N, C-alpha and C positions, 0 to 999 in steps of 0.2 A: 725277501723284498729288500730292496736297497733305493735310495734317491735316484741313480740313474732308470732301474727298470719302472719306478712310477715317476719321478717326476720328470721324463722323456716322454712321456704319453702327452696328449695334447689335451687333456683333462684330467692328468693326475691320480687317473682311479687305483684305489690298491685292490689287493685279490677279494677283500671281503666283497668286493661290489662286482666281480668278476668271474670268482669261482664257486663251486657247489660250497657250503657251507661245514657240508660233512667232511668232505675232500678236504679243505681247507684245514678242519681239524686234524683228521689225521698227518696233513704234511708238515704241522706244528710239531707234532707228537715224533716225527721222524728228525725234525731238523735239530729238537732242543735234547734227544736221544743219543745221537749218532755221536761217537768219539770227538767229532770234528769239532773246534771250537765253531759254535753257533752266533748268528748275530741276529738282533731283534730290529728291525727298524722304528722308530719312535711312533708312538702309539701302536705298533702290532701286538704289543702285550696285552693290551684290551679290545682289540680288534676293532680299531678304530675305523670308520667307514670316511672319514673327512679325507678330502682328496688331497696328494701332495702334489702342487705347482709348480712350475720351472718361474722361479721368481729371480730379479736381479735389484741393483739399488746403483744404476749410472748414474752420476748426476749429469752427466754429457748427454743434453736433450737429442741431439742428433746421433750418438750411440743408443741411445736407448731405442729410437727408432728404429735404427738400422737394424737390433736384436728383434725388437717386436716382427719387424716384417720377416728380419731373415728365418725367425723359426715359423710362422706361418709357412712360409715358402716352402720349408722342407717337407711339409705336409702334403704340398700339392700331388706328390706322386703316389699317394695312398687314393684308391678309390673314393673311400668315405667324406677325402676330404677337396675332391675335385674341383667341388663348386667354390668359388670365390667366397660368397655367402658365408658359406660351413665354415672355411679357414679364418671368417673375421671374429667368429664367436670364441676362438681360442683364448684363452685369457693373456690379455697383457702382461709382460712378466714383469715391469719396471712399476705397474700401478701398487699401490701401498696393499689394496685389499686384495692384491691374488697373494701377497705374503700372509695376509691375517687370515684369508681363510682357508691356508694352509697348517696353522696350527691345529692341532688335535686335540679335542676335549679328554683330558686324561682320567676327568673326574663323572664321566657320564657310566651311567650303570651299565654294567655289561659282566655277562658269567664268563667270558673270555679271560677276565683275569684271574678266573679261579681255576680256570682250563691252564694257563699260564702256567700258574703258583703249584699244581699240582706237578708238571712238566719239570719244574725246576727244581723240588723238591727231591721228586725220583733222581734226578742226573746229580745234585747235590750228593745225594745217601748211596747212590750205587755205582754211578760212571764218574766221576771225579777221584776220588780215591785208590780206581782204578786205571788213568789217565797213564801214568809214566810206564813204557815201555810195552803199550800198547801197538798193534798192528792188523790191518784188515788181513782178513781170511779169504774174500770173495764174495761174489753177488750173483744170484741167480736171476735171469728176468722171467716172470711164471705169466704175465700177460700185459698187454698193451701202456697198463700205468700200474705195473706191479713188481715186486723184488723181492728178494730173500736176502739177507745182507748179514755178514758176521764178520766179529772181530775180536781175536785172541787178546784179552784185556794184560794189564800188567801182570796180574796175581794167577795168570792162569786160567781164570773162568772164560768163557766163551757168551758174549755178546751175541743175541738172535734177533734182528729187527726184519718183522713179517708186515709189509704195507701195501695195500691194494688203493691207489689214487681214483679207479677207474668206478664208474656207475654199475657194476655186475661182479658178482661174486664170482671167484674161480677156485676151480680143483687145486688142491695141492696135496703132493704126496707126501705121508709121514715121514719117507726115508730122507727127505730133504732136511729136515728138523732133528739134530743127532740125539736128543735124547728130551722131548719134549716132558715127558713125566718126571722126569729127576730134573726141570729147570725152576727155576725161580720165576713167576711173575713178577716183573717190573712195571708193565702200564699196557693195558690194552683201553679200544675205542669199545660200545657196546656190543657184547656177546661176541668179541673177539677170538677169545681162548676157546671156548666152548664149539663155536664154529670150526678152530683148529684142529682141534681133538678129532671132529668129525671130517677132517681131510676136505676145508673148504674156509678159504679167506673171504670174509665178505663182503660187501662194496663198500668203498670209503672206509676200511679197516685196518687197524695197525694192532701187531701183538708184540709186546718185548717181550723177551725172556734171556734169564743168565744162568749158563748151567755152569756149576760151581766147578772149581779144577779138581782134577780127580786126584 
């Protein structure tokens, strides 16, 4: 998520309001355990549901009016906003409450923070020390929203992430995974590894393995 993907929506909804929460947790694990530099959008670390709206602070009233009306007209081509009354509900970017309503409550109780902390701890311990010289080995699509990806890490170990963001479990041929019995489990969603050992990747599931260098 980033400010373009959220803030350019008419009502600034985050993925916490749009996606299946189990799929979103698996996606967050994929984001934070992949070797690439991850980006957490403000409030994403604690699963914020606060919208992030498009806001401005133009002192010129004419410019503020033009931005408000121009933004609403941008959405006119979408069927959901073909009605002018519906478009009129899109928040005014220059109103102060539009900005205030976009500030996430970082102190709100959330088990998302613990989830993110676990993933960052695994990244810090097992991924970051091996980043120098790491290279992608490739990926295999195994379903409409599922993939198995591998990286050769800087110390020669192989990082494997199998993720299924879809609503149905998928069969997985164990020969797609080089050496699951000899690999270390870095992270799994509920029952992920046990199911993978049986040749299935659970719905909304992720398993991250690290096979030590030979």
